[in-house]
C-alpha angles and dihedrals in degrees: 000000000000089000091054092047092054090047095048096045090051091045094055096036099246090147094057113109089240117033114230093004092297138120092249128098123232094261090049092050091051093048089048089053094051092047090049092052101040133067121228098340123175129229091242090057092046093052091048096047096043096040091234126152107257093227091050091049094046092054090049092052091048088057090049091052092046091053090049093248097116140044122202122193129173114271114251089222098044121016089199090068126068123221109224127210134163115252118227086265089052091052092047089052092049097045096075091046089053092046092049091047091053094047090049090055092047092049091050095050093043090068094066132073115243095261095050089045090056092048091053095050091048091049090051091049090050092053091049092047094048097044101030141023104269115160114249115260114247117266132216140196117234138164118268123270138184111314098020097099090057089054090051094055097043091046095051092045094049099042097043091052092048099043103033107014094240115164137238090277090075093056089048091055093049089049088054093049092047094045092053089048093056094043096048101027111150110183091197091071109008135060145175125203132201126203108216137189125179088354088302125117115239103166145008145187137178139212116202131180111256096170138334089279103034135060123191126218111219141177102011111178140153124196113246090240088063104040121118092039097096093253096130089051090049093050092049090048088053091053093048092048091047095047093049093047089054092054102250116155096210140020116209135182141179124223143152126259091237092066093087099166094050091048091053090054092049092050093047089053093053101260114152124214107239104176143343136199137179117248138165112236141143089019094302142091105246141170113231122211135202116205132181140190122200111222 
C-alpha cells in the first residue's frame, strides 16, 4: 500500500511545491475545490469533511480572504458560523487548476487501451469502496456474451469450495452443464443472464430446455460482494418471465437444502418443493431437492 501511495503521489505531482503548476499546496487546492463546488459551506463542515485541523484550516482561510479569494458572511442559522464562498477572483484562480487537473486525468487515461482503462477505473472504485464509503454503482441484467460462461464455471467452483467445502467434482459438473449449454444453445427456447456492475459480472442464471413443456433453471449464483441487493431475486424473475413467454408450462430446478438463500428466493417466487433425497456428492453428505413452478 505504501509503495502504491508513493507511486501515485509521484504520478500526479502531489510532491511538487505547487500542485498543477500553481502557487497552491495540495491542501489549499483541495479546499479551493470544495469551496468551488459547494454553496455556503462553513469552516466547521470543511474541517470535518476534509479531516483538517481546524486551526490549520482557519489560517488557510484567512490567507484566502486576505488575497481576495474568499468571502465570509454570518450564517442565517447560527451567527457564530461564517458562510464561505469564493469571490470572482477566487473562482478565476481555481478555474485553471480545475482545467489542468481534468487535462491530467484525460492524458493519463488516453495512454491506455479501452479494456485497460476499464480495469483501472474498476480498481479505483474497488479501492474507494473497500477503504471508504463510496456508494455502490448501479447494476444491470443482460444476456450472456463471449467469456461469461467461463466466469460462471470459475465462480461456482471458487465460491462453493470457499463457502461449503465442496470438492473439484462440483466445478467439473458445472463445467459439463455450461459446456452443454454452449454446444446446444438455442436462443429460441433457452437463455442465460448476467448481472453486471462496472462492466464486471456479479451474478448469473440459466434457463435450458428440459422438454417441450418444461424448462429448467440452472446455475444461479451471486458474488458475495453483491449479495443483499436483490440480484438473485431479479435473476429468477427473468427466468420466470422468459419461460412463460416461450410457452413452457412449468419451470423446474434442482438444489440442495443447505443453500438457504437460494431456497428463500425460490419460495418467494412461488416455487414448490416436490421431493428431496439424501445423496453424497462433491465430497459431502447432502440433501437434494426438486422444485417446480407452474407457469
